[in-house]
Structures are given as structure tokens and as C-alpha cells.
N, C-alpha and C positions, 0 to 999 in steps of 0.2 A: 503493496500499500505507499503510493506518495504520502510525502508528511502533511499531506492539507487536506488529505481525503478524509473528512472525520464525520460519524454520523451528527444529524441536526440538532441532537441534544448538545454537544459538545461546547459551551460557553466560553468564547473567548473576548482578551480585551476589548476587541473592537464593538462588541457588544454590554459594554461595562456602563455605561450611561444610562441605560434601562434598568441591569438589572441589580444594579445598586441599590433604587430605591423601592424594590418588590420587597413586601412584606415575607417574614418568611414561615413557610407552612409546618405544621405538626412533625416532632422531633420524633426519631424512630426510638425505640427503648430500650435500655441496657438488655441487653442478650447474649450469651454466647452461643455458638453455631453447634446443636445438640445432634450428636448423629443418632439419637434412640435406639430402635429396637432394627435388630440387621442380621442375617443367617446366622446361624450358629455354625463351629466347627464338628461338623459330626460326618466327615467322609476320610477314608485313606486314600491315597494317590497311588497312582500309578505313575513312573517317571519316564520318559520315551527322551531319547538323547541324538541330536544331529540327524533329523528326519530330514531330509532335503525336497525343496518346494520349489514348483517350476514357475516362473515369473512368463510372462505372455512374449518374451523377445527369448526363450531357454535358458537363458540364466537360472541358475537354482541357489537360493536362501535357507541357509542352517535354521531350525527351528527347532527349540526344548519344548515338548508339550508335559503338562503336569493336569491329569485330569482325573475326578471321581474315579476308584475302582467299585464302581456301581454299576449294575444295569440302568439304562435310560439316556435319554437327550439332556444335557447341560449346554447353558447358557456360555460364548468364549468370550475371553479376555486376552486382546493382543497387546503388547509391548514390542516395539520395534527399536532395535537399541545399536549405538557403534559403539560402546563400550562393554562388549563381549556377554552375552548371555547366561554365561555362567558365572555372574558376580556374585556375591552373598548374598548381597543387599536384593537384589532382583529374584534369586530364589526362593528367600526367606518370603517376600511379600505372593510368589508363585504361590507357595506353600498355603501361604494364609489364607487368599483367595479361593484357591482348589479345594482345601477342607470345609468350605463354605457352598460346594457345589457350584463352582463355575470352572470351565477346562480353560488353563490357561498358558497361554503361547507365547515362547520367548523367541525372539526371532536376529541374526545378527541383520545388519544393515549388509545391503549389495557392498561387496569387497572387503567388507570388514571381519576378522578374524575366520571363522568355519566355512562363510560363506563366498560364491562364486562373484565375478563379476568386477568391474574397475571403481575404486572407490572417490565418490567427491564428495562432500557434507552440502552442497549447497545444488548437484546437479537437479536436472528435470527429469529426473527415473521415479524420485521418489515417493510423489502420489500415484504415478503408477504402480509400485511394488509394493503401498498400503494397499489400496484398493485389490490388487490381487492375493494379497494375505488374506484381508476380510474375507474376501468371497470363497478363498478354500477354506478355511477355518468353516465359512456356513454350511459349506457341502459337505461336512465329512459327517459318518453315520453315527459319532457320539455328541452331536451339536443340536440344539434346539432350533438354527438358523437365526440366530439373535448375538450381535456379534458385538463387545467394548472395548473401549482403548484405555489403557493407563500408562502411567511414566511421568518423569518428570524434566525441564531441561532441555537437552536435544528432543528426549521424547517425549516433550510436548508439540516440537516443533510437527514429529512423525505424524502426531496425530490429528493437526491443525489441516496438514495437508493430504492427510487421507481425507480427513473429513471434506474437503475443497473438494475432490475425485467425486464424492458421495456415491459410495458401494453399497446399493439396497439393503447388504445383511446388517451396515453398521448404526447401531440404533442410540450410541449413547457414549461421549469423551468425557476423561476426566485430568486434563492439562494442568502438571503443575508446573510452575514457575518456567511456561512457554514463552518464550522470547516473541518479540512480533515480529516485522518484515526487516529488512535486514539495514535501513538506511535511518533506523530507530531504533536502534540499541548496538547490534552487533553483526557486522562490524566497525561498522558506522554508526555514528551519531550524529546529525544534522552535519554531515561530510567530517566530523572528526573521526580520525582512526584510535578507535580503544586500545592500548598496550595488553588488557587483559584477556582479549580474544586473540592476539598474536601468539600466547602461552596456548590458547586451547588448540589452535591450527598446528602449533610444535607438536602439540600432544597427538593430534591424528593426523600426523604425517605420514605414517606410516598402516600397510593391514593390522598391526599387533603392538601399537607405543613402541616402534623401532627406530634407534638413529641409527646412521648410515651403519655403524659396526653390528646393527641389530642385538645393540643393548636396549632397554629400558630405558624409555624417558620419564623422568621423574619434574616436569619443570612448573609442576604447583606449589615445589616446596624449597626449590633450588635457584630458581632465575634470579639473574643479578640484574640489579639495576641497569646494568652496563650495558647487559646484552640487545638494551631499548636503543641505546644510541648510535648502533651501526645503521648508518643509509648507503646506499637507497636501501627505502623501507622494502624491495620488491625483491630486495637478496637476505632477506632476515633471516629465515628459515635455513637458507645453506650455511649463512655465517656462525649458525649455532650450532654445525654438524648433522644436519638433521635428516633424512629421508627426502629425495625430491619429492614436490608434490606440486604438478602443475598448476592445479586448481588456486593456489596459494596465489603464486602470481596474478592469476584472474583477478583476484580480490582486489590486488593494489593497482591493477592496470586498468580496470573497469570500476571506477571508483566514482558514477553517478548510477542513482535508483532506477536511472530509465534506460541504464545500459541491458543488451541481451542475458545476460548470465543471472543477474538478479531478476529481473522481469519474470524470468522460468520458473522462480521458484517463487516467487510473491502469492499469498496467499488471504492479503486482507485489502481492503477496498470493496466496495458494492460488489462489483462483478464476482468476486471470490463468496464473498459470506452471501450470498443471495442464491448460490448454489448448494447449500449446508445446509441440510436435515435433519442435525439429530442436536436433542439436547446437550449442553456443556455445562460441567462443574469445575469452575476453574480456582485456581489458590495460589496465592504468591505474597511475599512480605514487602513492606517498606522499605528493607534494605538489600531487595533480592537484585542482585545485577540482573537480571534480565525481566526485571518488573512489567515496563510496558506495556508487554504484551495480555497477560491478563484483562484490565480493564479497557484497555483497547477493542479486544475479543467481547467483553461484554457489552461494551456500546453496538459493533457492529452488526453484532449478530442479536441483538435486541432490535434495531432498527430495520434491519437486511436479511433476514435469517427466513428459510425457504419454506418452512413449517410452524404454527404456532407451537410445537415444543423445543423448537430452535432460537425463537423470539422468547423465550423465556430461560436467558441462562441464569448461571448463580454465581458469584462472586465472593471469594474470602480472601480477607488481606490481614494478616499480624504482623507481628514485631521484629518479624525473622529475616535473617539472612538467606541466603542460597537454600531450598530446599532444608532448610533444619526449621522445624516447627517445636522449640522449644525456649523455655522463659528466661534467656539469659542471651545475651549478644553487647558483644565489647565490652563484657565484664557488668552489664547495666541486668537488672533482675527486674522481671514485668511481671512477676507474680505467677502463682499457680494455672491460672487460665491461658496465659500465654502458652502450656502445654498443650499438646494438639496433635492426635492421632488421626491423619487426613487417610488412612484405610477404613478404618470405622464410619467415617461420614459416607468416603464410595461405595461402601458395600450396601448400605440403604439406599441410595443413589442407584445402584447397578441393580438392588432386588427389583426397583420397582422400574426399571427401564428394559430389563431384560430376562426376569423372571416374571412381571407382569402382577407383581406383591402388591394390594392397596394401603401402601404405609403413608398418604398424605403428602410424600418428599415434594411433590408439586404444588402442595400449599405454605412451605417454607418463605425465610424470607427470602428475598431476591441477594441482598446485600450485606453480608457481615463485614465489618472493621473496628482493627482492636486502635484504640486511642492510647498514645502513650503518653507518660505524666500522669494522666489518670487512672491508666491500666487497667482501661474495663472494655469489653467488647460492648458494640451498640449492630443491634437489628436495623437496616434500612430498605427504604424501597426500591432505590435506585443508585446510581453512580453516573456523577457526582453526585453529591448527598440533597434532597430537597430543599433541603433548609439553608443553602448554603448563600452566604453573604460574600460577593464577590468585592475583595476590596482593595482598594490602591493602595502601596506605600511607596512614597516617594522617597529618593534619593536625594541630600542634599549636605554643603560641606561650605567652609570656609575657603575651598581650592587645594584642603590639605587632609583628603581623606585616607592617605597611604597608609597602612600597617594599621595595628591597633594601637597607636600611639597617636593617630590620627583624629581629625575632628569631621568627621562623615555621620551622617543624620538620619535615620530612618524615621519614616510619620507619615500621618494619614491627610497630610493638607500640602499641598503643593507648594515650592518654595516659594517665596516672597521677590529674589533676585536669582537672575541668570549666572552661570557660573558652570565650571569644568574641572575635573581630576585630571591629572595626568601621571602616568605612568610609566616605565620603559620592561619591553617585553625581548629580553633576550632567550632563543630559542636553543641556544648552546647553556643557560644556567637557567633551567625552568622551576616555576614553583612547583615544590614535591609534596604529592599527598601525602595523609597523614595513615593510609593502609597499608601498604609498602614496606617486608620487613616483620610485620606483626607474625607473634607466634601462631603457625598454623594457617599462616594466609595462603588461601590458593586463588588466589587472580578476583577473588570481588569482594565486593565491599563485606567490612568485618561487624557494623553496626554505627551506631551514633559515638563515634569515637571521638575524641578529644580533638579538633582542628585548630587548637590556638597555634599549633609550631609553624604550619604554613604561614599563618597570618601574620607573622615578624615582619616579613620584609617588605618594604616599599614598593614591589613590584606587586601588590597585591590592595585595592581600593577595598575599604571598610566602612560598613552604615550601621547604624542599631540606632534600637529606639529607647528612649529614657526606661529606668527601672516600673515596670508592669505593676499598676495599683489596684488593677483588674486581671485575674486570669483569661486569656484568647486561645480558643481551640483555632486549630488550622489542620481541616480532614478533607482530602482533594487533590486535584491537579493544579498545577502552580504555571503560570508564567511571568514573564519578564519582558518588559520592554526598553530596549536601552537606544540611545540616542549617540552615537560613538563615532570616532574618526581616527584613523591610522596614519603612521607615516611610509607604511607598506603597501606591498601592491595586493596582498593578501595575507589574511592574520586570524586568531582565533578568539571568539569572546566565550568564557565562563562567569554563570553567576550559582552561588550557592547561599541555601538558609540554613539558619545556625540558630541552635537555641543555646544563650547564656545563661549559665546557673549563677548565684551569688556569690561560690564561691572562684569562678573565672573560669570552669571547665563550659569548654564552646562543643556541643554536641552538635555534630554533623548531622543534619536530616537528608536534605536532597538536594540538586543539581540540573542545571540546564547547561548547553552548548551549543555553540553555533560557530560553523567556518564560513568568514564571511560572503564567502563565492555565493554558499548555499543560503544566503539571506533573503531570497525571494523563491520560494519551493513552488509557488505557483504556477512559476512559466519557466519550468525547468529547462524548457527547450532551448532558451535563450542564452544556455548557458555551453551550449556547442560553440559559440563562437569566442575564439581567445580575446576579443575587446571585452565582450561583455562576461567575460568568467570571470574577470577580477573586480578589483575595485579603483577608484582615483583618489590617490594620497591624500589626506588633507582636507576630503570630504565627508560631509555630515551624513551618515547614515542611520534608518531606522533598521535596528533590528529586534525582532518578535521571538524570542526561545522559550519555547515549551519546554520545562523542565520533563527529563524521561524520566522521573520520579515523583511521585506524589507525596505528600504524606498524613499521618495522621498523629498530632502531637497536640496535648495542652501545655503551652506555656504559662506555666504557675506565675503566681505572686511572686514580686522580687526578681523575675529573669528578665531578660531581653531576648527582642528579634534582632539578629544579624542578618544583613544580608554581604556576602564579601564577590568580588569581581575581580577576574583574573584573566591573563591570555593561556594558561598551563597548567595541567595538574598531574605531574610527573611522576612512576608512570601509569595512571590510570590510562590516561591518552597522552597517544604519543605527540611529540609537538610538532606544529607548526614550523615550517621554517620561512614564513614571509617573501617566500620569493616570488610568489604569484604565477610561478608555472601552473600548467594545464593540470598537470598531473603530479602532486606533489610528493605523492610515492616512489618517485625515480629523482628527487632534489638529492644533492649531497650535504654534509656540514659545512662542508668549505663554502657554500652558496648561502648559509643562513644569513639574516639580515634581521639587525636589532631597531626593534620597532617603537615610534613613541605612541602611546595609546592616551585618546581622550574619552572622558566619559562626562556626557554634557548634563544638567540639570536646571530645569526654572526655566522661564517663559515657554516658547515654542518647543524646547528640550526636554520636558519632566519625563526623566527615565524614571521608571517605576517598575514594582514589582506587585500583579496582583495573588493575593492569597484567599482561599477559600474558607471565609471565617466561619465558623456554626457556631450560633447564637448557645447560649450557657444551656446546658441540661439539668430538666429537674431529676 
């Protein structure tokens, strides 16, 4: 889906003049997602390994089958994975569902592990393979003809890709932490190349995680920031001693969402959602690196799904990191209700849609959100929340908002005077993110980590409210409107939301990024010409930056709301070298340009962020 294709319900700053004045509707009640009753474990299992299933082109995929050792036909559940279908966690999940009367099929993706064919993470055969596997399962004598899908992260992608092909026997999907299309999250976010997805690409560069010397690649834990300093980015995998992967070079060379490689695997947008017939149960976390896929798919399916069941999706968002539904993240304990077993909730879901059990699952609330700071779940009717008051918080300063020692101010009234703040962005000395190098770090965001250290330098602008006399709940999508100029021909803009506690701890919550050349995604075709693919140095442009993650956070009394602006956050994002070259992935470090950046506020250039403020719940 191209970044401007949003369901009509999505409210942006364009409509704020109207929505800011609307009265808030009734608020959702405090209520956690309760799985209720679901099928008991009552079956012993028969387990079959390495069954080869032919696809329509003759390539055979390897599947392991976990089925009840009992007569009769049972619903099927498919997980299609590039991570080895014998992994312990996947086997445990298969046995858990299997013992409850499902036949679970764990399939290796094309070209991975025991499956035949050529591996390409985003090749255009994934939809066909998912379709063929679903229909193969439905045709087996042990299946009742109804099939669901499970799995997280990349396995969430495989569910949505399969659903977009609309296999007749697919009746429900439960995608966990599923990413969106590839220019909304990974490997690009509004044109900015994500460093963490480079690690993932390295790990996936062989059939079974090999390096060139056939040894295992353990990049999740031993990556050095220096690895990402290698330029040009197109040879990054080669520089790290990893097996050749032609698709990696394609990622770098085809760096627009309109390029054929990315269009071939796209699953979002009206033309795709409108083909999907299945109900969806999606879960994600406020700190999930693949966060945007779940709320985007919720809105898209509600608006465009092909059946009434498809247009009634369910969305669960908790205080979690990538696929870890536990009470603690980054050392912060969100309480016992943050512990959550998704399998239990999904089992009740599958009982209804695959077994026909009348358990009122379709009467459950459509949305559950966990509000941090309050540490409570809330059941809601929709996303964004119906009670949202879209509130502008304006940037202002005396011209010295640089670093934590600066004079930047954040407030709900436009500044009386015109002004701007200036900083220098050196691509060879980027602002460091607070995640890299933390114990157990695996390329994802670790939670609400203390973000003070990156804001100590003058290359970061800091704007914050006075100490709050009343609590402010911010739950929903976030957007920034910046008026900015640069001395370079291309650059990046990054905006972050932070909760500052009375003791100074600066809890990182969410961020948005944009490459200057991607400032006008509503007319992406204009970027095909070299002249319009760059910006004019010194000219003020308007940048509307949708944060790729929302938040659900109560800024408590005594806290401050902080906004930070910079042009790098390394190595989570790989630096823009500011060259203005049409393909920045081919630029070299020696070409890097130091840029003078200006962010304007006041007068006609009222830079601001739009926060989804929720009236205090009773």
C-alpha cells in the first residue's frame, strides 16, 4: 500500500480544524481481552515429518503435520515460516492447538530448509504458495475443509499474503505482529532505510542461516554498529562475509514503493483488502518494530473487506516488544494484566470460525488497548478511538532548542513570534539510538528506554511542556507537521515522543521519520525525474510525518511531554549521506555532506505535532 492510501476513517492534520471542536463520544470501559472458554486439550497426536507438498509450478514445500490420533475430520491450521518448521516454539504451539482438535501444518517457505525452490523474502510467489497449501490441507481426508492460519512477524506477512489470494478454504487468520507493506516499516520507512532490517536480511541470506563458510549467522546478538558504517549499502551483506543474496541488492536498488519488486508483494490498499474474505484477529505492541501493520490492516479490512466477517476485524495492542506478551519491557513492570497468552484467545476465535462453536466471539469488543502509566486495559469500539481529541502541540523557542539544555517549548497555543532553530547534521557522526547494545537486544525496540543520552548533543532539538498539573492520556496514531529547510539536496527528518518523569527519566514512546525526497507521497511518480527527486537547498518545505508507531500512554501529573527532532538515530536507521543522489544506497561515506538544518515555528510556519488526546476515563 502506498503511504497515502488510508481508509476514510483515518483523521490527519488536514481535518483538525473540524475535529478539534467535536464533542467526545462515550468512552470505552476498562476491560482486558478475556479468552473465555475454548476447546480443552483431549487428543493425543500423530506427528508426520517432511511431507513434500507440490505447488502449482512443481516445486515441493516441506511440511510437518500434527494431527489428532482419532477418527474424524478436523479443522486445519497452517503456519508458513522461513525460520525452520522444527523450531521448539513452533512445535509447542502446534501440539497445543493439535491437542484441542486441530490439524496443524508447519510449512517451510520456498527455498528455506527442507523446501525446494529459490528463496526470496519478498518474491511474488508467496501468495500462490499460501493459496496452494491452504487448498491442499482442505482436501486431505483428515480435514473438515476449513483452514485457519497462525504465526507472528514474517509469519504474519505470510497470512496476509495468503489472504490476499483469497483461497476458498481459508476461513480465519490470526496474524501476530504482522508488518505492513514495505515502505511503511521494513526495510524502508518513508524512504529511510532501517538498520535493524539489514540484520534480518543478513540472517536470511542463506537457506539455513549460513555464512559464506557455512557457519551459523548470529547477527541478532553480535552485530557491531561499525558494520552499518559500510558503504555503499548495496554491498553491506557482502562486507559482513555473508552468503550472496541477489534479492538484497534489489532492496537497495529498487528504493521506491512503485518499483516492480515491491508492488509484486504488496498486500495493503483497497485493491488488495477488497479481495480478502476472512475475519482477522491481530495483535501487536506499542514497542513492536512491526507495529504499523496491525492497526493499518484493522482500518483497511473494516473499510474494504470483501465479506461482513472480514469487515469486522479485532485488534489488540499491549505494552509489549516484538512478540513478547509479558508484563515487563525495558525494566518497566506494567502489572500482571499485561501478561497475555495469545494462543488462548486465538483458540476461542478458531473454535468459532473453524469449528462452528457458538461462543459469542463476534460480540467481543473490536479493539483492546493497554494504556501505560495507568497500566490498564480498555475495550473500545474502533481505532482510532472514538473519543479522540486531535490536539496540536506547537514548537517554539528563543532560537536555542538544541539539546536538553536548550530553550525549546511545547504547548497547545501557536507561538506569538516567528522563529527557527538550527542544528548541524553530520552523517559520519550520527545521533546514536538508546537501544543498540542493550543486553538481549535483537534488532527491535526494547521498550520505553531512557532516551536522555541521545538528546545531549546540539544536533538534537528538544521541545517540552511545563510540568503537567493534570494528567494527559495520549492513545492512538501520531502525526508531525514540520516546516524545515536544509543546506543539502536531500536529508532525513526524525521526530520522537518522550515521557519525561520527575526524576529525569526520559521514556521513549514513539517516532516518525521521513526522507526529504519522499515528502510528497501522493504524487510519487514525480520522483522518477532527477530534478524533482531532490530538494532545493535553503528552501522551506512542509513535511507531514505520520509516526510509524502510535502509543497508549498516560502522562501523569508531574511529568512533561517532550518532542525531539534530529536527522539520524543510528544504527536503528542508516544515515542519509545528504548527497541528493537518486539512489542513496549507492553513495559512499567519502561523499557525505554536512547539512545545516532549520526547523521553523510561528507565523506561517507553525511546526507542530498532533497528539490523540483521550478525555480522562471514569
